Structure formats: C-alpha cells, structure tokens
N, C-alpha and C positions, 0 to 999 in steps of 0.2 A: 504494500500500500504506500502511496506517495502522500506528501504533505503532512506526515506525522511529526508532531513536535517532540524534541528530545525531553525526557523527564529524568529528574534526579532528586537527590535529597538536598533541600535548601535550609533545613534546620534540624537539630538533634537535641534531645533532652533525656535525662534518666532520673530515677529516684530509687533509693534503697532504704528500707526500714532501719531505724537506729539500732535495734537490738541485735547483738552479735552472739551467735551460738557457735562456740569453738568445738574442736574435736575433744578437748578435755572435758567440756561440759557434757558431751554425748556419752563419754565413758561412765558418767554417773546415771545415765538414763537407760542405756542398752548395753548388751554384751559386745563391746567393741573396744578399740584402742586408737589413740592418735596415730601410732605407727601403721596400723592396719589400714586406716582410712587414707593416710598420706601416700603410702606406697602403692595402693591400688587405684586411687582416684586423682591424687594431686591436690585434694581439697584440704584446707586448713581450718576454714570457718565459713559460715553462711549467715545471711540475714533472715530474720523471721518477724512476722507481724504479731501484733497483739490480737486478742479475740474480737475487738470492736472494729478493726481495720479490714476493709473489703478490697477486692481486686480493683474496683473502680477508684478507690481512694489513692492507690499507688499510681494508677493510670493517669489520673488528673494531674498529679504533681509532675510526672514526667512530661505530660502534654504541655503544661504551662511553660516548662523550661524549653521545649522544642519550639513553641510559638514565639517565645522571646528571642530564641536563636535565629529564627527565620525572619524576624522583624515584621510580623504581621499581627493582626488582631484575631480573636476567636471568631468574630463575625465574617472574616474573610475565608474561613474554612468551608469548603463545599461538601466534603464527605469525610466520615470518620469510620475507620476500620479497626476493630479491636481483635487481636489474636490472643486467645487464652484457652487454657484447658479447664479453668475453674472460674467461671463467670460469677457475678454477684448472685444470680438466680437463673432458673431455666429461661424465663422471659419476664420482662423485656430484655433486649440485648444490653450488655454492659456498655456498648457504644452509645446507646440512648441515654444512659445514666451519666456517662462522661459528658455528653453534649450539654445536658442541663447544668451540670456542675461548672463547666468552663464558659458557658454562655455562647456556644457556637450555634446560634439560633437558625442559621441558614444551611446547616449541614444535614445531609442524609446520613444514615447510620446502619452499621451491621457488624455482627461478630462473625469470625471465622474460627474453625476448630481444626487445626492441622498440627496440634501439639507443638513440639519444639521447632518444627519447620514453619510455624505460623507467621512469623514476621516476614520471611521472604515471600511466602504466599501473598501476604498483604501488599508488599512492595510491587509484586507483579501485577496485582489487580489495580493498584493505584496508578502504575505506569500507563495502563491502557486508557484510563480516564484522562490523564494529562496529555498523552500522545494524540488522542482524537480531538482534544479541545473541549471535551464535555465539561471538565472541571479545571480550575487553576491551582487549587491547594487541597491536597488530600492528607489528612492526619492518619498515620499508621502507627498503631500502638501494640507492643507486646507486653502483657502484664500478667503476673502470676502470684498467687498466695498458696503455693503447694504445701506449705507447712501444715495447712488445715486438712489435707487429705493423705498425708503419709501416716503409716502405722508406726508409732514411736517405739514399738516393741520389735520391729523388723529391721535388723541392722543392715540388711541388703538394700533397703530403699531409703530409710530415714536419714542416713548419713550423706546422701547424694544431693538433696534438693534444698533450694532456698527461695526466698521471695524477692520480688523486685519488679521494676517496670522501666521500659525504654520506649521512646517515641521519636518519630521522624515526620517532618513535613515534606511531602513529595510535590514538586512543582516543575514548571517549565525552566529549563536551563539552556545554556549556550550550545550551539551545534557542536557535535563531537564530544560533549560531556554527558554525564549522567549514566543511567542504566543502559548498558549495551546489550545484555541478554539475561534471561532468567530461565531456570528449569524447575518444573514442578512435577514430582513423581510420587507414586504410592504403590504399595503391595499389600492389598487387603488380606492375602493368605496368612500374613504374619500379624494380624490384628490382635491376637491374644498375647503377644509377647510383652506388651505394655498396655495396661488397661485399668479402669475402675469398674469392676463387674456389675455393681448394682446402682440403682438410682434412676435408670432410664426405663424405657418401655419393656425391655426384656426381663429385668428383675426390679420392679418398682420397690420402693422402700417398704420394709416390713420388719417385724420383730426378728424374723429369721435372718434377713440380710444384715441387720445390725449385729446380731449375735455372732454371725460368721465373718464379721469384719469385711464385708463385701463392698463397703463404701470407701475403702482405702485403696491406694494405688498398689497394683501388683506388677511385678516385672521379672522376666527371665533374663537376668543380666548378661550371662555368658552368650546366649543366643543373640541378644541385641548387639553385643560387641562384634560378633562375627559379621553381621550384615552391615553395621554402621560404616565401617571404613570402606568396604567395597562400594556401597551405594553412594557415599559422599564423593569418592574418587570418580566414579562414573559421571555423576551429575556435574561435578566441577569441570571435568574434561569436556563435557558436552557444551557447557556455556562458554568455555574458553574457545573451543572450535567455532561456535556460533559467532563469537566476537572477533574471530580471525586473530586470536592471540594464543600464546602458549604459557606454560607455567613460568617460564623465564621472565615474562612480562609483568607478573604479579608484584606489586609494590608491598602489599600487606594482605595477608590472609586473616580473615576474621571468622573463625569457625564457631559452631555451636559449642558452648562451654559445658561439656558433659563429663569428660574423663581425660586426664592428661595422656594416658596411654593411647587412646583413640586419636587424639590430636597429633601426638608425636609420630604415630604410624602413618597417618594420612600425609603429614609433611614429608616423611621419608619416601612414600610412594609417589609423591608429586615432585620429588627432588628439590624441595624447598628448605632453606635454612630456617631453623627455629627463630632466628632473628627477624624473619619476615612473617612471623605468626604472632597474633595478639592473643595473650592469655590473661584472664583475670579470675578463672574458676577457683583458684586457691583462696580467694577472698569471699566469693559469693556462692560457690557450688553451682549446681545446675538450676538455672532459673527459667528453663524451658523456653517459651516464646519470647521471653524478655532478654535472653542472654546475648543475642547478637546486637540488638539496638543499644543495650547498656555498654557493651564492648566498643561499639562504633563511637558512641558519645565520649567515652573515656579516651579512646585512641586519638580522637580529634583534639580533645582538650590537652592531651599530653604531647601534641605535636607529631604524632606518629602518622598522621594523614596530612598530605600536602596537595596543593593544587596540581592537577595533572596526574596524580597517582592512580594506578589501577588497583582497585580494591575488590577482593574476592570474598564472597560470603558463602558458607555452605552449612547445611544442617540436616539432621535426621530426627525422627520422633515417632511417637505412637501412631499406628496406622497399618503398617509402617509408612511414614511419609518421608520424603527426601526432597531437598530443594537447594538451589544455588543461584547466585547472582554475581554478575561482573559489572562493575561500575567504574567509570572514569571520573575522578573527583574534579 
C-alpha cells in the first residue's frame, strides 16, 4: 500500500510500585533461597503492589509520564490500548478505566490479552492506525499486578513475577524512522503451559476452584524455556529480514525480561554481544506485558537509545504467543 505514514514511539513512561520484595524476603515465605533464584533466573528483587492498588492505577501513572514525554495532552489521544493478563475486572476494559482517570475524553479504548507479548501486539495495532491516518496519537500500555495471582506457596512461579507498568505514545514520525516491521505469532497447542485455569467460562469461580487453587497462575517452566528461545529467535529473524536488516544492524536488543538464561541464549544464537542487550529483570522480575515498555523507558533515560539507533524488541508469553518489532529511533 502506498501513502502510508511512518509510525513510531514519540513518548515513553513507566511506573513501578514502591514496595520491594527481595529474594531474602521470599526465603521467609516459601521453600527457596536467594542463590537458587539468582542462579536460575537472574532475579534479585521485584516490585509488588498493595491490596488496594489495581492494574489501572499503575497504568495511569505510566501513561501520564508517557504523555508528558510526548508533549501532548490527554485530550489529544485518539485511542488507548491496554495489554494485560490481569485487568481490573472482566469488563469494562481496563483501557476505559484508564481513559476516565487521565481525562482522555476523545479516545476509543480496548484491552488486548497476549500475555507477555502484549505490548508488541499493541504496538503493531497502533502502527496500523497511525500509518493509515485514522489516528494521530495512540497510547499503548503494558500493565500488570501479577503478585495478586501467583501462588505464594509455589516456589516455581512466585519467585519469577513482579508488578509494574510501561506506556508509549505511538504517532507519526519522520520518513525512514519508527516501526519498520512487526511479527505476531501464536501456538495454541501449547496453551496449557502457562495459564490460570479457573475464573472464565470453562471453570467459573466456585468453592471447588478456590479450594484447588485454580485461580492462581500455573506454569510448566522447563517446557516454556524450550520453546521460548527458539520462537523468539525465529520471530526476530523474520522482522529483521522484513526490515532488510541483519543482527549486525541491531543497536540495542530489548527482550522480554523473563529469565537471564533465556536472554543470554537468545543473544548467543543471534551473535549479539550482551553489551547490546538491555537487562533490568534483576530489579523487577518478570512483569509480563509491562516488561518491554519499562525497559525501553529506562534505556532511553539512561542514554542507551540514541537517534538513528535500530532497536529490536522480542517477547514470548502464554498462549503461547510470540512477537517482535524492529524500530529505527
């Protein structure tokens, strides 16, 4: 198609809860150790919300930071996309709740559920609206309060996840800049590898589902690991080829912050030095859909992203979903 406008990120923001939960703190809660967590995941600590704080509360704070960064007003936002695995409620969408809280009275709203790949899914959707001229400013948010749905007696999951939110304003950018390509993929055959079994139409909430702890996250970690690296490598190579680039052209890789071993293995397979990989999981753990926008915001503020840099993003999550994005800053 001709006459499509280039679309890219024109503002970034993030927010993390104040409360820090360290590996040493977890030693007092569950049968684990700081060494076990560090050596297997790379995580040292994570942020967790209090009982009164919702996903939309985190999303709002990240969004206001992104709006300020983009130098626009909430009324200039045309559309809001919230990527989350744990919305405030089944309906209405968390995006609608965010809209009201920030005063984005002119924006359409929707939530998307692609788990840890959700932010890139949101970027891809936003890109289409900007490219066609349908909208001028789209707010894409990744926000999670996963501490509320992990089983704190299950050391295989509770040590991994944290809460947080990141947001981006996607808008029209100069020719040759912005999002060059995105890849969105999924493999529903592997849906059971990461899931919350109850609470939906298949297993509505009941005494039985509560007693069986079916409302908590379940994960087959070893199986997820096997698929994660392979699928992220495939999706990243697809977007590089689509962008007519190679791994050598990547200025900074911003991967989903799930596990240091996965990130290191992916970098090795892509022939990328770890100096070209942004990592903050040791401070925040896995914040699912929020991990990439939080990392992008921090990388930009730390001077790790400069004008003209080729930024690669890649993620995998429950579904299984996988996604990647190549962007020229």
